[in-house]
C-alpha positions as a Markdown table, in Angstrom:
| # | Residue | x | y | z |
|---|---|---|---|---|
| 1 | Met | 91.8 | 105.8 | 77.8 |
| 2 | Val | 93.9 | 105.2 | 74.8 |
| 3 | Val | 97.5 | 106.4 | 75.5 |
| 4 | Asn | 98.9 | 108.4 | 72.6 |
| 5 | Ser | 102.7 | 108.6 | 73.1 |
| 6 | Arg | 102.8 | 111.7 | 70.9 |
| 7 | Gln | 100.7 | 113.6 | 73.4 |
| 8 | Pro | 102.5 | 115.7 | 76.0 |
| 9 | Leu | 102.7 | 114.0 | 79.3 |
| 10 | Tyr | 100.5 | 116.7 | 81.0 |
| 11 | Gln | 97.7 | 115.9 | 78.5 |
| 12 | Met | 98.0 | 112.2 | 79.2 |
| 13 | Lys | 97.8 | 112.9 | 82.9 |
| 14 | Ala | 94.8 | 115.1 | 82.4 |
| 15 | Asp | 93.1 | 112.3 | 80.5 |
| 16 | Phe | 94.0 | 109.8 | 83.2 |
| 17 | Phe | 92.5 | 112.0 | 85.9 |
| 18 | Lys | 89.3 | 112.5 | 83.8 |
| 19 | Thr | 88.9 | 108.8 | 83.8 |
| 20 | Leu | 89.0 | 108.9 | 87.6 |
| 21 | Gly | 86.5 | 111.8 | 87.7 |
| 22 | His | 83.4 | 109.8 | 88.6 |
| 23 | Pro | 82.5 | 108.9 | 92.2 |
| 24 | Ala | 81.3 | 105.4 | 91.2 |
| 25 | Arg | 84.7 | 104.7 | 89.5 |
| 26 | Ile | 86.6 | 105.8 | 92.5 |
| 27 | Arg | 84.4 | 103.6 | 94.8 |
| 28 | Val | 85.0 | 100.6 | 92.5 |
| 29 | Leu | 88.8 | 101.2 | 92.6 |
| 30 | Glu | 88.7 | 101.5 | 96.4 |
| 31 | Leu | 86.9 | 98.2 | 96.6 |
| 32 | Leu | 89.4 | 96.6 | 94.2 |
| 33 | Ser | 92.2 | 98.0 | 96.3 |
| 34 | Glu | 91.2 | 95.6 | 99.0 |
| 35 | Arg | 90.8 | 92.5 | 96.8 |
| 36 | Glu | 89.3 | 91.1 | 93.6 |
| 37 | His | 85.5 | 91.5 | 93.5 |
| 38 | Ala | 82.7 | 90.0 | 91.5 |
| 39 | Val | 80.3 | 92.5 | 89.9 |
| 40 | Ser | 77.5 | 91.1 | 92.2 |
| 41 | Glu | 79.6 | 91.9 | 95.3 |
| 42 | Met | 80.3 | 95.5 | 94.1 |
| 43 | Leu | 76.7 | 96.4 | 93.3 |
| 44 | Pro | 75.5 | 97.0 | 96.9 |
| 45 | Glu | 78.8 | 98.8 | 97.8 |
| 46 | Val | 78.7 | 101.2 | 94.9 |
| 47 | Gly | 75.0 | 101.9 | 95.0 |
| 48 | Ile | 74.2 | 102.3 | 91.3 |
| 49 | Glu | 72.2 | 100.3 | 88.8 |
| 50 | Pro | 73.8 | 97.2 | 87.3 |
| 51 | Ala | 73.9 | 98.7 | 83.8 |
| 52 | Asn | 75.6 | 101.9 | 85.1 |
| 53 | Leu | 78.2 | 99.8 | 87.1 |
| 54 | Ser | 78.9 | 97.8 | 83.9 |
| 55 | Gln | 79.5 | 101.0 | 82.0 |
| 56 | Gln | 81.8 | 102.3 | 84.7 |
| 57 | Leu | 83.8 | 99.1 | 84.8 |
| 58 | Ser | 84.1 | 99.2 | 81.0 |
| 59 | Ile | 85.6 | 102.7 | 81.2 |
| 60 | Leu | 88.1 | 101.5 | 83.8 |
| 61 | Arg | 88.9 | 98.4 | 81.8 |
| 62 | Arg | 89.5 | 100.5 | 78.6 |
| 63 | Ala | 91.7 | 102.8 | 80.6 |
| 64 | Gly | 93.8 | 99.8 | 81.7 |
| 65 | Leu | 93.1 | 100.3 | 85.4 |
| 66 | Val | 91.2 | 97.0 | 85.9 |
| 67 | Thr | 91.1 | 93.5 | 84.4 |
| 68 | Ala | 88.2 | 91.2 | 84.1 |
| 69 | Arg | 88.1 | 87.5 | 84.6 |
| 70 | Arg | 85.0 | 85.3 | 83.8 |
| 71 | Glu | 84.1 | 82.3 | 86.0 |
| 72 | Gly | 81.0 | 80.7 | 84.6 |
| 73 | Leu | 78.3 | 83.4 | 84.7 |
| 74 | Ser | 80.2 | 85.6 | 87.1 |
| 75 | Val | 82.8 | 88.3 | 86.2 |
| 76 | Ser | 85.4 | 89.3 | 88.7 |
| 77 | Tyr | 87.5 | 92.4 | 88.5 |
| 78 | Ala | 91.0 | 93.3 | 89.9 |
| 79 | Leu | 93.3 | 96.2 | 89.7 |
| 80 | Thr | 96.0 | 96.0 | 87.0 |
| 81 | Ser | 98.6 | 97.5 | 89.4 |
| 82 | Pro | 98.9 | 98.1 | 93.1 |
| 83 | Arg | 100.0 | 101.6 | 92.2 |
| 84 | Val | 96.3 | 102.4 | 91.6 |
| 85 | Ala | 95.7 | 101.6 | 95.3 |
| 86 | Asp | 98.7 | 103.8 | 96.2 |
| 87 | Leu | 97.3 | 106.7 | 94.3 |
| 88 | Leu | 94.0 | 106.4 | 96.1 |
| 89 | Thr | 95.8 | 106.3 | 99.5 |
| 90 | Thr | 97.8 | 109.4 | 98.5 |
| 91 | Ala | 94.6 | 111.2 | 97.4 |
| 92 | Arg | 93.0 | 110.4 | 100.8 |
| 93 | Ala | 96.1 | 111.7 | 102.7 |
| 94 | Ile | 96.0 | 115.0 | 100.6 |
| 95 | Leu | 92.3 | 115.5 | 101.2 |
| 96 | Thr | 92.5 | 114.6 | 104.9 |
| 97 | Gly | 95.3 | 117.3 | 105.2 |
| 98 | Met | 93.2 | 119.8 | 103.4 |
| 99 | Val | 90.1 | 119.2 | 105.5 |
| 100 | Ala | 92.2 | 119.4 | 108.7 |
| 101 | Gly | 93.7 | 122.7 | 107.5 |
| 102 | Gln | 90.2 | 124.1 | 106.8 |
| 103 | Ala | 89.0 | 123.1 | 110.2 |
| 104 | Glu | 92.0 | 124.8 | 111.8 |
| 105 | Met | 91.2 | 128.0 | 109.8 |
| 106 | Leu | 87.6 | 127.9 | 111.0 |
| 107 | Val | 88.7 | 127.6 | 114.6 |
| 108 | Glu | 91.1 | 130.6 | 114.2 |
| 109 | Glu | 88.2 | 132.7 | 112.7 |
| 110 | Ile | 85.8 | 132.1 | 115.6 |
| 111 | Pro | 86.0 | 135.2 | 117.9 |
| 112 | Glu | 86.5 | 134.8 | 121.6 |
| 113 | Pro | 83.3 | 135.5 | 123.5 |
| 114 | Pro | 83.4 | 138.9 | 125.1 |
| 115 | Ala | 84.4 | 139.0 | 128.8 |
| 116 | Leu | 81.4 | 139.3 | 131.1 |
| 117 | Ala | 81.3 | 142.8 | 132.6 |
| 118 | Gly | 81.3 | 143.1 | 136.3 |
| 119 | Lys | 82.7 | 139.6 | 136.8 |
| 120 | Ala | 85.1 | 139.4 | 139.8 |
| 121 | Arg | 88.6 | 138.2 | 139.0 |
């Protein structure tokens, strides 16, 4: 994601969220929120083909969300800012609240079973 300072802030935010708009990229960021990871460590956790993971990491790197460090044949990735982890934590809290709210609405919509006729009180 190339930041164009002449764009309105809302457009830059939209582009930023588009970058986050892939489940594999979110999973990679979640893993990197814990610690630096080598690509080989992320593969089984993300569950996609190596070429696809490489592509997703490249998108995150171009967006400035992750950095890469080569050690011999291995490449390790890390978040560029702890605020990325904060964003993921905030998103989790929002979604958890939404799901809890939906569950409450479902409970409220379930009708009470009709009273059994002829039951002694």
